[in-house]
C-alpha positions in Angstrom: 97.0 95.4 127.7 94.8 96.8 124.9 97.1 99.7 122.2 95.2 102.5 123.7 96.3 101.6 127.4 100.4 100.8 125.8 99.8 104.2 124.2 99.0 106.3 126.7 101.3 104.9 129.4 104.4 105.6 127.0 106.3 108.6 127.6 106.9 110.2 124.5 103.2 110.2 124.5 100.4 112.1 126.4 97.4 111.3 128.7 95.4 110.5 125.3 98.3 108.4 123.1 99.1 110.8 121.1 102.2 111.0 120.0 103.6 114.4 121.9 105.2 115.6 118.2 100.9 115.1 116.7 99.4 116.5 120.2 99.0 120.6 119.2 97.3 119.2 116.2 95.5 116.0 117.1 94.6 116.1 120.9 91.4 116.9 122.8 93.7 117.9 125.6 91.6 121.0 127.5 95.0 122.4 127.9 95.3 122.9 124.3 91.5 124.2 124.3 92.6 126.5 126.9 95.7 127.7 125.4 93.8 128.6 121.9 91.1 130.6 123.6 94.5 132.7 125.4 95.7 133.2 122.7 92.4 134.6 120.6 92.0 136.8 123.2 95.4 138.1 123.3 95.3 138.7 119.7 91.4 140.1 119.5 92.6 142.5 122.2 95.5 143.7 120.7 95.3 143.7 116.8 97.9 146.1 115.2 101.3 144.2 118.0 100.0 140.9 116.4 99.5 142.5 112.3 103.7 143.6 113.9 104.7 140.6 114.9 102.7 138.7 111.5 105.0 140.8 109.6 108.1 139.7 111.6 107.5 136.4 111.1 107.0 136.6 107.7 109.8 139.1 106.8 112.9 136.1 109.3 111.0 133.1 108.0 111.9 134.8 104.1 115.1 134.9 105.1 115.7 130.3 105.3 117.6 131.1 108.3 116.7 129.8 111.7 115.3 132.5 114.1 113.6 133.4 117.2 111.2 135.2 118.7 114.4 137.0 119.8 115.5 137.8 116.5 111.1 138.9 116.3 111.6 141.1 118.9 114.0 143.0 118.0 111.6 144.0 114.4 108.1 144.1 116.0 109.2 145.1 119.8 105.7 143.1 120.7 105.9 141.2 124.4 102.9 138.9 125.5 100.4 136.7 124.9 100.1 138.1 121.2 103.7 136.6 120.3 102.9 133.1 121.3 99.7 133.6 119.4 101.0 135.0 116.4 103.9 131.9 116.0 101.4 129.0 116.5 99.1 130.7 113.9 101.9 130.5 111.3 103.5 127.7 112.3 99.9 126.1 111.8 99.4 127.6 108.5 102.5 125.7 107.7 104.4 129.5 107.1 107.6 127.8 109.8 108.4 125.4 111.2 110.2 124.7 114.8 114.0 123.0 114.2 115.1 123.6 117.9 114.3 125.8 121.7 117.2 128.4 122.5 116.4 130.7 125.7 114.3 133.5 125.7 116.1 137.1 126.1 113.0 138.4 127.0 113.6 139.5 131.2 110.0 139.0 131.6 110.4 135.4 130.6 113.5 134.4 132.5 115.5 133.1 130.3 112.7 130.0 129.6 113.0 127.5 125.8 111.9 129.2 123.2 111.6 127.7 119.9 113.7 128.3 116.6 111.9 128.3 113.6 113.2 128.3 109.9 110.8 129.1 107.2 109.0 126.3 105.2 108.4 128.3 102.0 112.7 129.2 102.1 113.8 125.8 103.2 111.9 124.3 99.5 113.9 126.6 97.6 117.2 125.8 99.3 
């Protein structure tokens, strides 16, 4: 068995062999490309909403306390794909990092799990 085949067979790896924690940043998975394209469309279609979500994320990240889209939604009031796009962009920019998961309080999401985050700069300062 080759190393490539072995890595692809492991449950902690994607079908390309990348560790799931590396997957969003490194893997050429078509699903991730589709997700990125959808998030870009959502952000482009609603620039004012995206700006409100970005501001809420920055505000919560600066506190140094854990937060999620649930708390951010109380500040910005936005629902839909633009919220996920903003959190993805903040994570990729190194503003926030995921520390856990919690249930969404948005009725439209039917309680699915969402990320719990902490601000990276606030974490470093502590």
